[in-house]
C-alpha positions as CSV (number, residue, x, y, z in Angstrom):
1,X,64.5,-92.4,99.5
2,X,64.6,-89.2,97.4
3,X,66.3,-89.8,93.9
4,X,68.4,-86.7,93.4
5,X,67.9,-86.4,89.5
6,X,64.1,-86.3,89.4
7,X,61.8,-83.2,90.2
8,X,58.1,-83.5,90.7
9,X,55.8,-82.0,88.4
10,X,52.3,-81.8,87.8
11,X,50.1,-79.5,84.8
12,X,47.4,-79.4,86.4
13,X,49.1,-77.8,89.8
14,X,51.7,-75.5,87.7
15,X,51.3,-72.1,88.5
16,X,51.6,-69.1,85.9
17,X,54.8,-67.5,86.3
18,X,57.4,-65.4,84.1
19,X,60.7,-66.3,84.7
20,X,62.6,-64.3,82.4
21,X,62.0,-60.6,81.4
22,X,62.0,-61.6,77.5
23,X,59.9,-64.2,77.6
24,X,56.2,-64.4,78.5
25,X,54.4,-65.9,81.5
26,X,53.9,-69.6,81.1
27,X,52.5,-72.2,83.0
28,X,55.4,-73.9,85.0
29,X,54.5,-77.8,86.2
30,X,57.6,-77.7,88.7
31,X,56.3,-74.5,90.5
32,X,53.0,-76.0,92.0
33,X,50.3,-74.4,94.2
34,X,48.9,-77.6,96.3
35,X,45.3,-77.4,97.2
36,X,43.7,-79.1,99.8
37,X,43.6,-82.1,97.8
38,X,46.9,-82.6,98.0
39,X,47.3,-83.1,101.6
40,X,46.4,-85.6,104.0
41,X,42.8,-84.5,105.6
42,X,43.4,-87.1,108.3
43,X,46.6,-85.6,109.7
44,X,46.4,-82.9,112.3
45,X,49.7,-81.2,110.4
46,X,47.8,-80.5,107.1
47,X,43.8,-81.1,107.8
48,X,43.1,-77.6,107.8
49,X,45.7,-76.4,105.5
50,X,44.4,-74.9,101.7
51,X,47.5,-73.6,99.6
52,X,51.3,-75.1,99.8
53,X,54.1,-73.6,97.2
54,X,56.5,-75.7,96.1
55,X,59.4,-75.3,93.9
56,X,61.6,-78.3,92.4
57,X,60.3,-80.4,94.7
58,X,62.2,-83.9,95.2
59,X,59.9,-86.9,94.9
60,X,59.6,-89.7,97.8
61,X,59.4,-93.4,97.5
62,X,59.3,-95.9,100.5
63,X,62.0,-98.3,100.3
64,X,62.8,-101.5,102.0
65,X,60.4,-103.4,104.2
66,X,60.7,-102.2,107.7
67,X,58.0,-102.2,109.8
68,X,58.3,-98.1,110.1
69,X,54.7,-96.3,108.8
70,X,55.2,-94.3,106.3
71,X,52.4,-91.5,105.9
72,X,52.0,-89.1,103.2
73,X,51.6,-85.6,103.9
74,X,52.3,-83.8,100.5
75,X,51.1,-85.3,97.2
76,X,50.2,-84.2,94.2
77,X,47.3,-85.3,91.9
78,X,47.4,-88.2,90.1
79,X,48.6,-86.9,87.1
80,X,51.5,-86.3,88.5
81,X,54.6,-87.3,87.7
82,X,58.5,-86.6,87.7
83,X,60.9,-85.0,85.7
84,X,64.5,-85.0,85.0
85,X,66.2,-82.0,83.5
86,X,69.1,-82.3,81.0
87,X,71.5,-79.9,83.1
88,X,71.7,-77.6,86.1
89,X,71.5,-74.9,83.3
90,X,67.7,-75.7,82.4
91,X,66.8,-74.8,86.0
92,X,68.3,-71.6,85.7
93,X,67.0,-70.5,82.4
94,X,64.2,-73.0,82.0
95,X,62.6,-73.1,78.5
96,X,58.8,-73.5,78.2
97,X,58.7,-75.0,75.2
98,X,61.4,-77.9,76.2
99,X,59.9,-78.4,79.5
100,X,56.4,-79.0,78.3
101,X,57.9,-81.7,75.5
102,X,59.7,-83.4,78.5
103,X,57.0,-83.6,80.9
104,X,54.1,-85.9,80.9
105,X,51.2,-86.9,82.7
106,X,51.5,-89.9,85.6
107,X,49.0,-92.1,86.9
108,X,49.4,-92.3,90.5
109,X,50.1,-89.5,93.0
110,X,53.6,-88.2,94.2
111,X,54.6,-88.0,97.1
112,X,56.9,-85.1,98.3
113,X,56.2,-84.9,102.3
114,X,55.6,-87.8,104.7
115,X,55.9,-88.9,108.2
116,X,57.9,-91.3,109.7
117,X,56.7,-93.4,112.7
118,X,57.8,-96.4,114.7
119,X,61.3,-97.6,116.4
120,X,64.3,-97.0,114.3
121,X,67.2,-99.2,114.3
122,X,70.9,-97.4,114.5
123,X,72.7,-97.2,111.2
124,X,75.9,-97.6,113.0
125,X,75.5,-101.1,115.1
126,X,79.0,-101.5,115.8
127,X,79.8,-98.0,117.0
128,X,81.3,-95.2,115.3
129,X,85.4,-93.9,116.2
130,X,85.7,-90.5,116.6
131,X,88.6,-88.2,117.7
132,X,88.6,-86.0,120.7
133,X,91.2,-83.4,122.0
134,X,93.1,-84.6,125.0
135,X,92.5,-82.5,128.2
136,X,95.1,-81.2,131.0
137,X,95.1,-84.0,133.8
138,X,94.4,-83.8,137.0
139,X,96.4,-82.2,139.8
140,X,98.9,-81.3,136.8
141,X,99.9,-77.5,136.6
142,X,98.3,-75.2,134.5
143,X,100.6,-74.0,131.7
144,X,99.0,-72.2,128.8
145,X,101.1,-73.2,126.0
146,X,101.8,-76.6,126.7
147,X,97.8,-77.1,128.0
148,X,96.9,-75.6,123.9
149,X,99.4,-78.0,122.7
150,X,97.3,-80.9,124.6
151,X,93.8,-79.7,123.4
152,X,95.2,-79.4,119.5
153,X,96.5,-83.1,120.1
154,X,93.5,-85.9,119.3
155,X,93.0,-89.4,121.0
156,X,90.7,-91.8,119.0
157,X,87.4,-92.8,121.2
158,X,84.9,-95.2,120.5
159,X,81.3,-94.4,120.8
160,X,78.8,-97.2,121.9
161,X,75.7,-97.1,120.0
162,X,72.1,-97.3,121.0
163,X,71.0,-99.7,118.9
164,X,66.9,-99.1,119.0
165,X,64.9,-96.0,120.1
166,X,63.0,-96.4,123.6
167,X,59.7,-95.9,122.5
168,X,57.7,-94.8,119.1
169,X,59.8,-92.0,117.3
170,X,58.7,-89.6,114.6
171,X,60.6,-88.0,111.7
172,X,58.8,-85.4,109.3
173,X,60.7,-85.6,105.7
174,X,60.0,-82.6,103.3
175,X,61.7,-83.0,100.0
176,X,61.5,-79.3,98.8
177,X,63.7,-77.0,100.4
178,X,62.0,-74.2,98.7
179,X,59.0,-74.2,101.0
180,X,60.5,-72.6,103.2
181,X,61.9,-69.7,102.1
182,X,60.5,-65.9,102.4
183,X,59.7,-66.1,98.4
184,X,57.3,-68.7,98.9
185,X,55.7,-68.3,102.2
186,X,55.4,-64.2,102.4
187,X,55.1,-61.2,100.0
188,X,56.1,-57.5,100.4
189,X,52.7,-55.2,101.1
190,X,51.7,-51.7,102.4
191,X,52.3,-52.8,105.7
192,X,55.1,-54.8,105.7
193,X,56.1,-58.7,105.0
194,X,52.5,-60.6,104.8
195,X,52.1,-64.1,105.1
196,X,51.0,-65.6,101.6
197,X,49.2,-69.7,101.4
198,X,50.1,-72.1,104.4
199,X,53.7,-72.6,104.0
200,X,54.4,-71.0,107.2
201,X,51.5,-72.9,109.0
202,X,52.8,-75.9,107.8
203,X,56.1,-75.2,109.6
204,X,54.5,-74.3,112.8
205,X,52.2,-77.1,113.0
206,X,55.0,-79.5,112.5
207,X,56.9,-78.0,115.4
208,X,54.1,-78.3,117.6
209,X,53.3,-81.8,116.4
210,X,57.0,-82.9,117.1
211,X,57.2,-81.1,120.5
212,X,54.1,-83.2,121.5
213,X,51.2,-80.4,121.4
214,X,48.5,-79.9,118.8
215,X,46.0,-77.6,120.7
216,X,47.6,-74.9,118.6
217,X,47.6,-76.2,115.8
218,X,43.9,-75.9,114.1
219,X,44.3,-72.4,115.7
220,X,46.9,-71.5,113.3
221,X,46.2,-73.4,110.3
222,X,42.5,-72.0,109.6
223,X,44.2,-69.1,107.9
224,X,43.9,-67.9,104.4
225,X,41.3,-70.1,101.6
226,X,42.1,-69.2,97.7
227,X,38.8,-71.5,96.4
228,X,40.2,-71.6,92.6
229,X,37.7,-72.6,89.5
230,X,38.6,-76.1,88.7
231,X,37.0,-75.7,85.5
232,X,39.1,-72.6,84.5
233,X,42.2,-74.5,85.7
234,X,41.4,-77.5,83.4
235,X,40.2,-75.3,80.3
236,X,43.6,-73.5,80.9
237,X,45.7,-77.2,81.2
238,X,44.3,-78.5,78.3
239,X,44.3,-75.3,76.2
240,X,48.3,-75.8,76.7
241,X,48.5,-79.2,75.7
242,X,46.4,-78.7,72.7
243,X,48.3,-75.4,71.3
244,X,52.3,-77.1,72.4
245,X,52.6,-78.4,69.0
246,X,51.4,-74.7,67.4
247,X,53.3,-72.6,69.7
248,X,56.6,-74.8,69.0
249,X,56.0,-74.5,65.6
250,X,55.5,-71.0,65.5
251,X,58.7,-70.8,68.0
252,X,61.0,-72.4,65.4
253,X,59.7,-70.4,62.7
254,X,61.0,-66.9,64.4
255,X,63.8,-68.9,65.5
256,X,64.9,-69.6,62.0
257,X,64.1,-66.1,60.7
258,X,66.2,-64.8,63.5
259,X,69.2,-66.7,62.8
260,X,68.6,-65.9,58.8
261,X,68.2,-62.1,60.1
262,X,71.6,-62.6,61.7
263,X,73.3,-64.2,59.2
264,X,72.3,-61.4,56.9
265,X,73.6,-58.7,59.4
266,X,77.2,-60.5,59.8
267,X,77.5,-60.6,55.6
268,X,77.3,-56.7,56.1
269,X,80.9,-56.3,55.3
270,X,83.1,-53.5,53.6
271,X,83.3,-55.9,50.5
272,X,79.5,-55.4,50.0
273,X,78.7,-51.7,50.9
274,X,77.2,-51.4,47.7
275,X,74.4,-54.1,48.0
276,X,73.0,-52.5,51.3
277,X,70.6,-50.4,50.1
278,X,69.5,-52.7,47.5
279,X,69.3,-56.6,47.8
280,X,70.1,-57.0,51.9
281,X,68.0,-54.2,52.9
282,X,65.0,-55.7,51.1
283,X,65.7,-59.0,52.3
284,X,66.3,-58.0,55.5
285,X,63.1,-56.2,56.0
286,X,61.0,-58.8,54.4
287,X,62.4,-61.5,57.3
288,X,61.2,-58.5,60.0
289,X,58.0,-58.5,58.9
290,X,57.5,-62.5,58.8
291,X,59.0,-62.5,62.4
292,X,56.3,-59.6,63.4
293,X,53.7,-61.8,61.2
294,X,54.8,-64.9,63.0
295,X,54.4,-63.2,66.5
296,X,51.3,-61.8,65.4
297,X,49.8,-65.5,64.8
298,X,51.3,-66.7,68.3
299,X,49.7,-63.6,70.1
300,X,46.0,-64.4,68.2
301,X,46.8,-68.3,69.4
302,X,47.1,-67.0,73.2
303,X,44.3,-64.7,72.9
304,X,41.8,-67.3,71.6
305,X,42.1,-69.4,74.8
306,X,42.3,-66.3,77.2
307,X,39.4,-65.1,75.3
308,X,37.8,-68.8,75.9
309,X,38.7,-68.7,79.9
310,X,37.6,-64.8,80.4
311,X,33.9,-66.1,78.9
312,X,33.9,-68.8,81.2
313,X,34.9,-66.9,84.4
314,X,32.6,-63.4,83.9
315,X,29.6,-66.5,83.1
316,X,30.6,-68.1,86.5
317,X,31.0,-64.8,88.6
318,X,27.3,-63.8,87.3
319,X,26.4,-67.2,88.5
320,X,27.6,-66.4,91.6
321,X,27.1,-62.9,92.4
322,X,23.9,-62.6,90.4
323,X,21.6,-65.7,89.6
324,X,22.5,-67.3,93.1
325,X,21.4,-64.3,95.2
326,X,18.4,-63.9,93.0
327,X,17.3,-67.6,93.8
328,X,18.1,-67.3,97.4
329,X,15.8,-63.5,97.3
330,X,12.7,-65.5,95.2
331,X,12.7,-68.5,97.8
332,X,12.6,-65.7,101.1
333,X,9.7,-63.7,99.4
334,X,8.4,-66.8,98.8
335,X,8.6,-68.3,102.3
336,X,7.3,-64.7,103.4
337,X,4.3,-64.9,101.0
338,X,3.4,-68.3,102.9
339,X,3.9,-67.1,106.1
340,X,1.8,-63.8,105.6
341,X,-0.9,-66.0,103.9
342,X,-0.7,-68.3,107.5
343,X,-0.8,-65.8,109.3
344,X,-4.2,-64.4,108.0
345,X,-6.2,-67.8,107.7
346,X,-4.8,-67.8,111.5
347,X,-6.5,-64.5,112.7
348,X,-9.4,-65.2,110.7
349,X,-10.1,-68.5,112.3
350,X,-9.4,-66.7,115.9
351,X,-12.1,-63.9,114.7
């Protein structure tokens, strides 16, 4: 079952997005890029996938004590959890600070897609009653108006049920409709629409699996692969947690200044025009200066986090591009010298 009001979130998988033009980008835990650790490596549909994007995904939980086999396909990490928005408006105009306060880390992975295998029983053991149109009786003279009237008339018909599937059946459940949209699976490029990630291969793999042929799955799913720096991702996640309270304090201060500035503007009526060049203007300038200082403090806070990440990224890139090739080159030269030395010894013995 899926709780309709709960949304799956994971801080470690959240992508950095800008959902509003007037707001800076932020790490959105409900917009997740699932990596290979979030996919079932034993299931052929997801074994070779590496990156699947989901947005506002639901959470699936096995209910009842039936004999049906429930096998997870897509899950969060162990820190994944569920989040209940306060209203639908919060999904259309998300507030980063409010979401970060509401979202907390969990202790177990949350399932977002699964496969059901087994013999399924009907939900209508006594059958169903439906209405069907009356048809023209055999041998009756064709009469268009009369035939149309009979087609418009309805009669009840009882349909006997199939109580249980004859053999094992398979059903795939995905608690996210956005996964299949072009916005998540493709992007515009110089050559037209290009595939991004493994959203489309996941759908093709499911279709091939349900058709009973798994031969093409391994060919389709081995496409793009993006190996992210987990250390960098962890630093960003920890920095977001550490600075969340400070960012909230600064934003609250900016909001207070803007409210005071708005009230000050409302007081500019015809009765106090003589004060505009004196007290009100001075107070307004002071509030605007306070807002600039608060925004500067917020930018400095974000710059410190960005500087730490960029330094680590530079060290890792230097290690991968310079140090590692240099070590391989030294090993290759050492092996070449050993072979040259052994060759000289062997040649001297022959002489």
